[in-house]
Each structure stands twice: as C-alpha cells, then as structure tokens.
C-alpha positions as CSV (number, residue, x, y, z in Angstrom):
1,X,98.9,87.2,121.0
2,X,102.0,87.6,118.9
3,X,100.0,88.7,115.5
4,X,97.2,91.1,115.1
5,X,94.0,89.8,113.6
6,X,92.6,93.0,112.5
7,X,92.3,94.5,109.1
8,X,95.3,95.9,107.2
9,X,95.4,99.3,105.4
10,X,96.5,99.8,101.9
11,X,98.1,103.1,102.0
12,X,100.8,103.5,99.6
13,X,100.2,100.2,98.0
14,X,100.9,101.3,94.4
15,X,97.5,101.2,92.7
16,X,95.1,104.0,92.2
17,X,91.9,103.4,94.1
18,X,88.3,104.8,93.5
19,X,86.7,106.3,96.5
20,X,84.6,103.7,98.4
21,X,81.7,104.7,100.7
22,X,82.1,102.6,103.8
23,X,78.7,103.9,105.6
24,X,77.3,100.6,107.0
25,X,74.0,102.1,107.9
26,X,73.1,103.6,104.5
27,X,74.2,101.4,101.5
28,X,74.4,103.2,98.3
29,X,72.0,101.5,95.7
30,X,72.8,104.0,93.1
31,X,71.4,104.1,89.3
32,X,74.9,103.6,88.4
33,X,75.5,100.5,90.5
34,X,72.4,99.0,89.2
35,X,73.5,99.8,85.6
36,X,76.9,98.1,86.4
37,X,75.1,95.1,87.7
38,X,72.7,94.9,84.7
39,X,75.7,94.9,82.3
40,X,76.8,91.4,83.8
41,X,73.3,90.2,82.5
42,X,73.6,91.6,79.0
43,X,75.3,88.7,77.4
44,X,72.4,86.4,78.6
45,X,69.7,88.6,77.4
46,X,68.1,85.7,75.2
47,X,67.8,83.4,78.1
48,X,66.7,86.1,80.4
49,X,64.0,86.8,78.1
50,X,63.0,83.4,77.7
51,X,62.8,83.1,81.6
52,X,60.4,86.2,81.5
53,X,58.1,84.5,79.1
54,X,57.9,81.4,81.3
55,X,57.2,83.3,84.1
56,X,54.3,85.0,82.3
57,X,53.0,81.8,81.1
58,X,53.3,80.1,84.6
59,X,51.5,83.2,86.4
60,X,48.6,82.7,83.9
61,X,48.3,79.1,84.5
62,X,48.4,79.4,88.2
63,X,45.0,81.4,87.8
64,X,43.3,78.6,86.4
65,X,43.0,76.1,89.3
66,X,41.3,78.3,91.5
67,X,39.0,79.1,88.7
68,X,38.3,75.3,88.1
69,X,37.6,74.9,91.9
70,X,34.9,77.5,91.7
71,X,33.2,75.7,88.7
72,X,33.4,72.6,90.4
73,X,31.7,73.8,93.5
74,X,29.0,76.0,91.8
75,X,28.2,74.0,88.7
76,X,29.7,70.3,88.5
77,X,28.8,69.3,92.1
78,X,25.3,70.9,92.4
79,X,24.3,69.8,88.9
80,X,25.8,66.3,89.7
81,X,27.6,66.6,86.3
82,X,30.2,63.9,86.4
83,X,31.4,64.6,82.8
84,X,32.1,68.2,83.8
85,X,33.6,67.2,87.0
86,X,36.1,65.0,85.3
87,X,36.9,67.5,82.7
88,X,37.6,70.3,85.4
89,X,39.6,68.0,87.4
90,X,41.8,66.7,84.5
91,X,42.1,70.4,83.2
92,X,43.3,71.2,86.7
93,X,46.0,68.3,86.9
94,X,47.1,69.2,83.4
95,X,47.4,72.9,84.2
96,X,49.6,71.9,87.2
97,X,51.6,69.3,85.1
98,X,52.3,72.1,82.4
99,X,53.4,74.8,85.3
100,X,55.9,72.1,86.7
101,X,57.5,71.4,83.3
102,X,57.9,74.9,82.5
103,X,59.2,75.4,86.2
104,X,61.9,72.6,85.3
105,X,62.9,74.5,82.3
106,X,62.9,77.8,84.3
107,X,65.2,76.3,87.0
108,X,67.7,75.2,84.3
109,X,67.8,78.6,82.6
110,X,67.9,80.3,86.1
111,X,71.0,78.1,87.1
112,X,72.5,78.6,83.6
113,X,72.5,82.4,83.7
114,X,73.4,82.9,87.4
115,X,76.4,80.5,87.2
116,X,77.6,82.0,83.8
117,X,77.6,85.2,85.6
118,X,79.5,83.8,88.5
119,X,82.0,82.4,85.8
120,X,82.4,85.8,84.1
121,X,83.0,87.5,87.5
122,X,85.6,85.0,88.7
123,X,87.5,85.3,85.3
124,X,87.2,89.1,85.4
125,X,88.5,89.3,89.0
126,X,91.4,86.8,88.4
127,X,92.5,88.6,85.3
128,X,92.1,92.0,87.1
129,X,94.1,90.7,90.1
130,X,96.8,89.5,87.6
131,X,97.4,93.1,86.6
132,X,97.8,94.5,90.2
133,X,101.3,95.5,90.9
134,X,103.6,93.8,93.5
135,X,102.8,96.5,96.2
136,X,99.1,95.3,96.1
137,X,100.2,91.8,97.3
138,X,102.6,93.3,99.7
139,X,99.9,95.5,101.4
140,X,96.8,93.2,101.1
141,X,96.1,90.1,103.2
142,X,95.8,86.8,101.2
143,X,92.8,85.7,103.0
144,X,91.1,88.9,101.8
145,X,92.0,88.2,98.1
146,X,90.6,84.7,98.4
147,X,87.4,85.8,100.1
148,X,86.7,88.1,97.2
149,X,87.5,85.7,94.6
150,X,85.4,82.9,96.3
151,X,82.8,83.4,98.9
152,X,81.8,87.1,97.7
153,X,81.5,86.3,94.1
154,X,79.7,82.8,94.8
155,X,77.5,84.6,97.1
156,X,76.0,86.5,94.5
157,X,75.1,83.4,92.3
158,X,71.6,83.6,93.9
159,X,71.1,87.2,92.9
160,X,69.5,86.4,89.6
161,X,66.9,84.0,91.3
162,X,66.2,86.4,94.4
163,X,66.0,89.6,92.3
164,X,65.4,89.4,88.6
165,X,63.3,86.0,88.6
166,X,61.8,86.9,91.9
167,X,60.8,90.5,90.8
168,X,59.3,89.3,87.4
169,X,57.6,86.3,88.8
170,X,55.9,88.1,91.6
171,X,55.0,91.1,89.4
172,X,53.3,89.1,86.9
173,X,51.5,87.0,89.5
174,X,50.3,90.0,91.3
175,X,49.2,92.0,88.4
176,X,47.2,88.9,86.9
177,X,45.6,88.0,90.1
178,X,44.6,91.5,91.2
179,X,42.9,92.0,87.7
180,X,41.3,88.5,88.0
181,X,39.9,89.5,91.6
182,X,38.7,92.7,90.5
183,X,36.6,90.9,87.7
184,X,35.2,88.4,90.1
185,X,34.2,90.8,92.6
186,X,35.5,94.2,93.1
187,X,34.3,94.7,96.6
188,X,36.0,91.6,98.0
189,X,39.2,92.4,96.0
190,X,39.5,95.9,97.5
191,X,38.8,94.4,100.9
192,X,41.6,91.7,100.7
193,X,44.0,94.2,99.5
194,X,43.4,96.7,102.1
195,X,46.0,95.3,104.4
196,X,48.7,95.4,101.8
197,X,50.1,98.7,103.1
198,X,51.0,97.2,106.4
199,X,53.8,95.0,104.7
200,X,55.7,98.3,103.9
201,X,56.2,99.4,107.6
202,X,59.1,97.4,108.7
203,X,60.7,96.6,105.3
204,X,63.1,99.5,104.9
205,X,64.8,99.3,108.4
206,X,65.1,95.6,107.9
207,X,67.2,96.0,104.8
208,X,69.6,98.3,106.3
209,X,70.2,95.7,109.4
210,X,70.8,92.8,107.1
211,X,73.0,94.9,104.8
212,X,75.2,96.0,107.7
213,X,75.3,92.4,109.3
214,X,76.1,90.9,105.7
215,X,79.1,93.2,105.2
216,X,80.5,92.5,108.6
217,X,80.1,88.9,108.1
218,X,82.1,89.0,104.8
219,X,84.8,91.0,106.4
220,X,85.0,88.6,109.2
221,X,85.2,85.6,106.9
222,X,88.1,87.2,105.2
223,X,89.8,87.7,108.4
224,X,89.3,84.0,109.3
225,X,90.6,83.1,105.7
226,X,93.7,85.0,106.5
227,X,94.3,83.2,109.6
228,X,94.0,79.8,107.9
229,X,96.1,81.0,104.9
230,X,99.0,82.1,107.2
231,X,99.1,79.5,109.9
232,X,98.3,76.5,107.6
233,X,100.5,77.2,104.7
234,X,104.0,75.4,104.8
235,X,106.0,78.5,106.0
236,X,103.5,79.4,108.6
237,X,102.9,75.9,109.7
238,X,106.7,75.3,110.3
239,X,106.9,78.9,112.1
240,X,103.9,77.9,114.4
241,X,105.5,74.7,115.3
242,X,109.0,75.9,115.7
243,X,107.7,78.7,118.3
244,X,105.2,76.6,119.6
245,X,102.4,78.9,119.1
246,X,99.6,76.4,118.5
247,X,97.7,77.4,121.6
248,X,98.0,81.1,120.7
249,X,97.0,80.7,117.1
250,X,94.1,78.4,118.0
251,X,92.8,81.1,120.5
252,X,93.1,83.6,117.8
253,X,91.1,81.6,115.1
254,X,88.6,80.7,117.7
255,X,88.0,84.3,118.6
256,X,87.5,85.3,114.9
257,X,85.3,82.1,114.3
258,X,83.2,82.8,117.2
259,X,82.6,86.3,116.1
260,X,81.8,85.1,112.6
261,X,79.5,82.5,113.8
262,X,77.7,85.1,116.1
263,X,77.3,87.5,113.0
264,X,76.0,84.9,110.9
265,X,73.5,83.7,113.4
266,X,72.4,87.4,113.8
267,X,71.9,87.7,110.0
268,X,69.8,84.6,109.8
269,X,67.7,85.8,112.7
270,X,67.5,89.4,111.7
271,X,64.4,89.1,109.7
272,X,62.6,86.2,111.6
273,X,60.4,88.8,113.6
274,X,59.9,90.8,110.4
275,X,58.6,87.7,108.5
276,X,56.4,86.6,111.4
277,X,54.8,89.8,111.4
278,X,54.1,89.6,107.6
279,X,52.7,86.0,108.1
280,X,50.3,87.4,110.7
281,X,49.1,90.1,108.2
282,X,48.7,87.5,105.4
283,X,46.5,85.2,107.8
284,X,44.2,88.2,108.4
285,X,43.2,88.5,104.8
286,X,41.2,85.1,104.2
287,X,39.3,85.6,107.7
288,X,38.2,88.9,106.3
289,X,37.1,87.4,103.0
290,X,35.2,84.8,104.5
291,X,33.2,87.1,106.8
292,X,32.5,89.8,104.3
293,X,32.1,87.1,101.6
294,X,29.5,84.9,104.0
295,X,27.7,88.0,104.5
296,X,27.3,88.8,100.6
297,X,26.5,84.9,100.2
298,X,23.6,85.2,102.9
299,X,22.2,88.1,100.8
300,X,22.5,86.3,97.5
301,X,25.4,88.5,96.0
302,X,28.0,85.8,95.5
303,X,28.5,82.0,95.5
304,X,30.2,79.5,97.8
305,X,32.4,78.6,95.0
306,X,33.3,82.1,94.3
307,X,34.4,82.8,98.0
308,X,36.5,79.7,98.1
309,X,38.1,80.3,94.6
310,X,38.5,84.0,95.9
311,X,40.3,82.9,98.9
312,X,42.6,80.7,97.0
313,X,43.4,83.4,94.6
314,X,43.9,85.8,97.5
315,X,47.1,83.7,98.5
316,X,48.5,84.7,95.3
317,X,48.5,88.3,96.4
318,X,50.0,88.0,99.7
319,X,52.7,85.5,98.7
320,X,54.0,87.6,96.0
321,X,53.8,90.9,97.8
322,X,55.6,89.5,100.9
323,X,58.4,88.2,98.6
324,X,58.4,91.7,96.7
325,X,58.9,93.5,100.2
326,X,61.6,90.8,101.0
327,X,63.2,91.6,97.7
328,X,64.1,95.0,98.9
329,X,65.9,93.2,101.9
330,X,67.7,90.8,99.4
331,X,68.8,93.7,97.2
332,X,70.3,95.3,100.1
333,X,72.4,92.3,101.2
334,X,73.5,91.5,97.5
335,X,74.6,95.1,97.5
336,X,77.1,94.5,100.3
337,X,78.5,91.7,98.2
338,X,78.6,93.7,95.1
339,X,80.3,96.5,96.6
340,X,83.1,94.4,98.0
341,X,83.5,93.0,94.5
342,X,83.5,96.5,92.7
343,X,85.9,97.8,95.4
344,X,88.5,95.6,93.9
345,X,87.4,96.2,90.4
346,X,87.8,100.0,91.0
347,X,91.5,99.5,92.2
348,X,93.2,100.7,88.8
349,X,96.6,99.0,88.2
350,X,99.3,101.6,88.3
351,X,101.7,99.7,85.8
352,X,100.2,99.2,82.4
353,X,101.3,99.6,78.9
354,X,101.4,102.9,77.3
355,X,98.9,103.3,74.3
356,X,102.1,103.8,72.2
357,X,104.1,101.3,73.9
358,X,106.1,98.8,71.6
359,X,107.7,95.5,71.6
360,X,111.6,95.5,72.4
361,X,114.5,93.5,71.7
362,X,116.8,93.3,74.7
363,X,119.6,91.2,73.5
364,X,123.1,92.5,74.4
365,X,121.6,95.9,75.5
366,X,122.9,98.2,78.3
367,X,120.7,98.9,81.3
368,X,120.9,102.6,82.4
369,X,119.5,103.9,85.8
370,X,119.5,107.6,85.4
371,X,118.6,109.6,88.8
372,X,115.9,106.8,89.7
373,X,113.9,107.4,92.9
374,X,111.3,105.1,94.5
375,X,109.0,105.5,97.5
376,X,106.9,102.5,99.1
377,X,105.1,105.0,101.4
378,X,104.8,108.8,101.2
379,X,107.1,109.2,104.2
380,X,109.6,106.8,103.6
381,X,111.9,107.2,100.5
382,X,113.4,103.7,99.4
383,X,115.7,104.8,96.9
384,X,117.0,108.1,95.9
385,X,119.1,109.3,93.0
386,X,120.1,105.9,91.7
387,X,122.2,106.1,88.7
388,X,124.5,103.5,87.1
389,X,125.2,101.6,83.8
390,X,124.9,97.7,83.6
391,X,127.0,97.2,80.3
392,X,125.7,94.7,77.8
393,X,127.0,91.1,78.2
394,X,128.6,91.8,81.8
395,X,127.9,91.2,85.4
396,X,127.0,94.1,87.8
397,X,126.7,93.0,91.4
398,X,124.8,94.9,94.1
399,X,126.2,94.5,97.7
400,X,125.2,96.2,101.0
401,X,123.5,95.6,104.3
402,X,120.1,94.4,104.5
403,X,117.1,97.0,103.7
404,X,119.6,98.9,101.7
405,X,117.4,98.8,98.5
406,X,119.2,96.3,96.5
407,X,116.1,94.0,95.6
408,X,114.1,97.2,95.2
409,X,116.5,98.3,92.3
410,X,116.2,94.7,90.7
411,X,112.5,94.8,90.9
412,X,112.1,98.3,88.9
413,X,113.9,96.7,85.9
414,X,110.8,94.3,85.0
415,X,108.5,97.0,86.3
416,X,107.1,94.9,89.2
417,X,107.4,98.3,91.0
418,X,107.3,101.6,89.0
419,X,110.2,104.2,89.5
420,X,108.8,107.4,91.0
421,X,111.4,109.7,89.6
422,X,113.9,109.4,87.0
423,X,114.2,106.7,84.2
424,X,115.4,103.3,83.3
425,X,116.5,102.6,79.7
426,X,117.5,99.5,78.0
427,X,119.2,99.8,74.8
428,X,118.5,103.4,74.9
429,X,114.7,103.0,75.3
430,X,112.8,103.9,78.3
431,X,111.4,100.8,79.9
432,X,107.9,102.5,80.2
433,X,107.8,102.9,76.4
434,X,108.1,99.0,76.0
435,X,105.2,96.5,76.2
436,X,105.0,94.7,79.7
437,X,105.0,91.3,77.9
438,X,108.1,92.0,75.7
439,X,110.0,93.4,78.7
440,X,109.3,90.7,81.2
441,X,109.4,87.8,78.8
442,X,113.4,88.9,78.2
443,X,114.2,88.9,81.9
444,X,115.0,85.9,84.0
445,X,114.8,86.3,87.8
446,X,116.4,83.8,90.3
447,X,115.5,84.8,94.1
448,X,116.8,83.5,97.3
449,X,113.5,81.8,98.1
450,X,112.8,79.8,94.9
451,X,109.1,79.1,94.4
452,X,108.0,75.8,92.9
453,X,104.4,74.7,92.3
454,X,103.0,71.6,93.9
455,X,103.5,69.5,90.7
456,X,106.1,67.5,89.1
457,X,109.7,68.6,88.5
458,X,108.9,68.6,84.7
459,X,105.9,70.8,85.2
460,X,107.7,73.3,87.1
461,X,110.3,73.3,84.3
462,X,107.9,73.6,81.7
463,X,106.3,76.9,83.4
464,X,109.3,78.7,81.7
465,X,109.0,77.3,78.1
466,X,105.7,75.3,77.7
467,X,107.1,74.0,74.2
468,X,110.4,72.6,75.4
469,X,111.4,69.1,74.3
470,X,112.4,66.6,76.7
471,X,115.9,66.7,75.4
472,X,115.9,70.5,75.9
473,X,114.7,70.0,79.6
474,X,117.5,67.4,80.3
475,X,120.2,69.9,78.7
476,X,119.0,72.7,81.0
477,X,119.1,70.4,84.1
478,X,122.6,69.1,83.2
479,X,123.6,72.5,82.8
480,X,122.3,73.3,86.3
481,X,124.0,70.4,87.7
482,X,120.5,68.9,88.9
483,X,120.0,66.2,86.2
484,X,121.8,63.5,88.1
485,X,119.8,64.2,91.0
486,X,116.4,64.2,89.6
487,X,117.4,60.9,87.9
488,X,117.9,59.2,91.3
489,X,114.1,59.6,92.0
490,X,112.2,56.5,90.9
491,X,109.7,58.8,89.0
492,X,112.6,60.9,87.5
493,X,111.0,64.2,86.1
494,X,107.7,63.1,86.9
495,X,108.4,63.4,90.7
496,X,106.0,65.6,92.8
497,X,108.0,68.3,94.6
498,X,105.2,69.0,97.3
499,X,103.8,72.3,98.4
500,X,106.4,75.2,97.6
501,X,108.9,72.2,96.8
502,X,109.1,71.2,100.3
503,X,110.5,67.7,99.3
504,X,113.6,69.3,98.0
505,X,116.4,71.2,99.7
506,X,117.1,74.8,99.3
507,X,120.1,74.1,97.0
508,X,118.1,71.7,94.7
509,X,115.1,74.2,94.6
510,X,117.7,76.7,93.6
511,X,119.2,74.7,90.7
512,X,115.7,73.7,89.4
513,X,115.0,77.5,89.4
514,X,118.2,78.2,87.5
515,X,117.2,75.4,84.9
516,X,114.0,76.9,84.5
517,X,115.6,80.3,83.6
518,X,117.9,78.4,81.4
519,X,114.9,77.1,79.5
520,X,113.6,80.7,79.3
521,X,116.9,81.7,77.8
522,X,116.3,85.4,78.3
523,X,119.0,88.0,77.5
524,X,118.9,89.6,80.9
525,X,119.5,87.9,84.1
526,X,118.6,89.0,87.7
527,X,120.0,86.9,90.6
528,X,118.6,88.1,94.0
529,X,120.9,86.6,96.6
530,X,120.7,83.1,95.0
531,X,123.3,81.5,97.3
532,X,122.9,83.2,100.6
533,X,121.1,80.4,102.4
534,X,123.0,77.4,100.9
535,X,125.5,75.0,102.4
536,X,129.0,74.9,100.9
537,X,128.2,71.9,98.7
538,X,125.1,73.2,97.4
539,X,126.6,76.7,96.9
540,X,129.4,75.1,94.9
541,X,127.0,73.6,92.5
542,X,124.6,76.6,92.2
543,X,127.6,78.7,91.3
544,X,128.8,76.5,88.7
545,X,125.3,76.5,87.1
546,X,125.3,80.4,87.5
547,X,128.4,80.4,85.5
548,X,126.7,78.9,82.4
549,X,123.4,80.7,83.1
550,X,125.1,84.2,83.0
551,X,127.5,83.6,80.0
552,X,126.7,86.2,77.2
553,X,124.1,87.6,79.3
554,X,123.6,91.1,80.8
555,X,123.3,90.3,84.4
556,X,122.5,92.0,87.8
557,X,123.5,90.0,90.8
558,X,122.7,90.6,94.5
559,X,125.2,89.0,96.7
560,X,125.3,88.6,100.3
561,X,128.5,86.5,100.1
562,X,131.1,88.7,98.6
563,X,133.1,85.4,97.4
564,X,130.4,84.9,94.5
565,X,130.8,88.4,92.9
566,X,134.5,89.3,93.4
567,X,134.9,88.5,89.6
568,X,132.0,90.9,88.8
569,X,132.7,93.4,86.0
570,X,131.2,96.0,88.2
571,X,130.2,96.2,91.9
572,X,127.6,98.9,93.2
573,X,127.7,99.3,97.1
574,X,124.1,100.3,98.1
575,X,123.5,101.8,101.5
576,X,120.5,103.8,102.9
577,X,118.7,103.8,99.3
578,X,121.7,105.4,97.4
579,X,125.0,103.9,95.7
580,X,127.8,105.0,97.7
581,X,130.5,103.2,96.0
582,X,131.4,101.8,92.5
583,X,134.1,99.8,90.8
584,X,135.6,96.3,90.5
585,X,136.7,94.3,93.6
586,X,140.4,95.3,93.4
587,X,139.4,99.0,93.2
588,X,136.9,98.9,96.1
589,X,138.9,96.9,98.7
590,X,141.7,99.6,98.9
591,X,139.2,102.6,99.3
592,X,138.7,101.6,102.9
593,X,135.1,102.4,102.7
594,X,131.9,100.5,103.0
595,X,132.9,97.5,100.8
596,X,136.0,97.1,102.5
597,X,134.3,97.1,106.0
598,X,131.8,94.4,104.7
599,X,134.7,92.4,103.2
600,X,136.7,92.3,106.5
601,X,133.7,91.5,108.7
602,X,132.6,88.7,106.3
603,X,136.1,87.1,105.9
604,X,137.1,87.7,109.4
605,X,134.0,85.8,110.5
606,X,134.9,83.0,108.1
607,X,138.5,82.8,109.7
608,X,137.0,82.6,113.1
609,X,134.7,80.0,112.1
610,X,137.5,78.0,110.4
611,X,139.8,78.3,113.5
612,X,137.0,77.1,115.7
C-alpha cells in the first residue's frame, strides 16, 4: 500500500484543544454534557411543551379502550344492551381516532424540532470550521471534517424522538397505567409488575457495548470518506490514474469498507439477544395474570372483563418500561455522536480578533517584519529572526530553494498562520491589533495553484466583488489578458469551468485569478510562484497582467523563475527559515552568494535547453 489508511494526529495544528476522554468502555454522560445538549432544545421550548401536552393527552386516551372492553364484556354483552354496546364501540373508535390525529401533530412537531436542531448544529459547525486556522486543515483529514458535518450531525436528528419524546411518552403511559391498574385491583397490579426488575439486569452492559461500537463505526466511516475524498477528487483521480494505482486504492477502500460494514452489522445485532430476553419476560406477565386472575374469578373476586381489560393495560406497562430501558442504550449511543461533535466545537480557534482590535486602512503602507519566528511543530522551527521592510508601493521579492519558508512568510501577513515570536506591522500597527476582516479584505493573494469553484467564469470572478458590474468584470479581464479567450467560448462569461477549473489551462486559470484580484482591488498584493508552472506563452500574458495588477500596490512576490523579479525594488533570499541576503538584483548578483548560485544554475539550465 502506498498510502496509510489510519487516523492522523493533530499535534501542533495551531489551535487550542480541550481535553477529550477517549475511553471507549466508559462513556462520560456528565451533567455538564446533558446541560450542553439541553441548550440546543431551549429555542424550541414552546414546541417541546406542546409535544409533552400531546403526549399526556394520548397517554390518558390510551387507557380508555381497555376500560371500554371491560364494560362491553361485563355489562353490554351479558345485559344484551345494544345501545350501550354501540356507545362503547363508538367511544373506543373515537378515542383511537383522536389519538391518531394527535399522533400526526406530534410527529410533525417531533420532526420540526429535531430537524431544526440539526439545522442549528450544522450552521454552528460550519461557522466554527470557518474560524479554524490553516494549520487545522493541513493536519486534519478532509473525510473526517465531512463526516462530522454530515453523518455525525445528521445521526442525532433521532435523538429528540428516541430520548426526550420517548422518555416523556413512556413515563406518562407508565405512571397513568400503573395508577389505573392499582385502582382496578392492587393484587393483580403488584403481580404483573413483579417481573419488571428483570429488565434492568443486562441494560447497563448493553449500553457500553453499543456506545463503543457506534464510536468505532463513525471513526471508520470518517476513514472511508477520507479515501473517497482523496482518490475521487480531480487531483487524486489524476494521480491514481497516472501511477496506475487503481487496484491498490480499491483494495484499501474495500478493506476499510469491509471493516465499516462489519462494525455496523455488529452494532445492529448487539442488542438483539438483549431485546429477545426482554420480550420473553414481557410474555410472562399476561400468563401470570390469567393464572391468578382466573383463580380470583373462580372465587368471585373479579370479573372476566376485568381480567381482559387488565391484560390489555398490562401491555402498556411492559412496552414503555422496555423502551425506557432501551432509552439508556440509545442515550449511550447518542453520546458517542455528541462527543464527536463537541470535540470539534471544543477546538478553539487560535487566530481571533482581540477585544480591542480596530479596522485598519492599509493603503500605501509599509509592511515590517520584526524578528519574526514561527514553528509548525514544537520540534521544527520553520522561521527564525525574520526582519525586513516591504516599502509602500514597491515590489519585494522572496527567492530561495523549496522549503526555505517563503510561503510561510507570506501566509503570516493575512494571519493565515500566527507568528510565534516577534511582530508584523503594517503602517506602524501590529496586525494583531487589526480586525481580521479589515486586514484580509485589503490583501490580494494569487497562488501557483489557482482555485476555481465548479461554476461559471462570471461566478468565480464575482467571488472577489459580488457587486461588480459586467463592465467592471470585462475591464478586469481585459487587464488580465483573458477577455478575448473567454469570449471565444459560446457561453462567454457564463461558461462553466468544471471542478477546480479543470476545463481551463494553468495559464488561463492564473489570469482569471489575477482578474479576480483586480476586481477586489486591494492595496497589498501577494503572489506565490504565480508563473512557475506555466509555458512561455502563458507566462508572458501572466507577466503582462501582473504588471497592471501590481501598479501602485505594495506587493510581495515569491518567484521560482528569477527572470520575473529581476526588476523588483528589493529581493530577499530565504534559506533554512532565515533571510541570508537582501538587495536589488544588481547588488546581489555580484556578491557571489546564494542568489548568484541560484541565478547561475537557472540560466545555465536555460542555456543548455536552448542549445539542445
């Protein structure tokens, strides 16, 4: 296997994480967790109260048919009273119809409340994940995020029905029925209830078993989603095809899918023996009632109708009690889902606005790095003692070997990562004292791998400025040397670009990305190796577009091809996480240092390619 199909840790992921108890055998259903879950029901307390009222009414209505049966057997039939018989039958039918209508209303309210809670949780989760730093997404698996957002949250929509409603309904039915039975005949009532303690014996163990299986199942589903996300995305699909790894990837997916299926089967079967035992116990009650009730009837202490009605009501004890014991099992299982959801909510974003942060105007401002250090992981220093000034309205270029820390430096400016030591100031103000919205809204970023949504060209451009007019869009695209190309499509700006813009070449995507930043028109521009993977023709057009984009802007440009930044106002040579050289091209080339070595190797290679 080329890839690992296990879980990935999140050490050094740039967020503060609350302690999470991962003891599968002993799920922690604490008062704090129940209170936290209850808070999601609070907005719907009126609907919940109405549900409880309906449950109380239906529990009372459910007592009437057995009582009517008793009256039919003991009075209407022996007395041959047709009028009483019809009245009791119609009353029983009316009671059943009323219960059914109330049940329909209750089902609607149950669905409304549970779906609304899922709606709120998904919104909260999406908003929370938006606040997580870039390092979080660098560490966590995409499939894991998707699982938390979809199946985990969707899996709790039945919690309202299986916990709150089930508990209240069964409690009302149980209490009202027990009281009625005791009033009818306390001897038979006590005899029918005597086997109830037998329900409690296996319940606790079963709850822990199902909780463990539920959590393992969700984790395995997250792993399965991860494989799907990686191998069936555009980039993963191409990689798989080019390296002919279909068989290996299929084998990996099949193994995880098999384990996921096995766990789900185990989970569905985990309580079957338990429930069979419960059903055996419940069948014993009526037999005991018939036996002892018959004895009382023979001795003239009870009527036949009372025995029949009593047995009918007895089912209203065992059914609810069985469900109440199952409720403990369901709560255990639900806890596994809630813990996974809360585990994400408890990951606190490390990059947030200070309480005293203020909006900032970054137009024509210097960018100053002052002894900046940054660490991805505790044992690996990515940047150390980075100090430089990018003067307002000028181009500052970053060059150096791969992995030197160039992209990390630029990612610190919009606070996609947070500097560990030192400070970054724009216009004399520490960026940590600015609101994130005002900071990021005034920075334009063009990367080597320009990302486009699977929508139209126009939709991708409007992502930068939703209020831009058609004329402004056209002007930006003309400035980016992409308008004529777009108009060659039959649908023009309404052309769908495909997943990640796969229908376009790298140069075309890059120019659309530049046009998008032109529409945003920020005072600070960051370009991360925007031409490194382009052919000569595409590079020419992108460089022309860059000239217009960077005009009168404060820009920081990462360049792999030194030809694109030879005219930069300042060049910083980065190596091993530090700045080893600084100056203009003419100054650096004569130093015979790292820059000179990079320059000579690159242009010697070009000369060899030209001679060949």
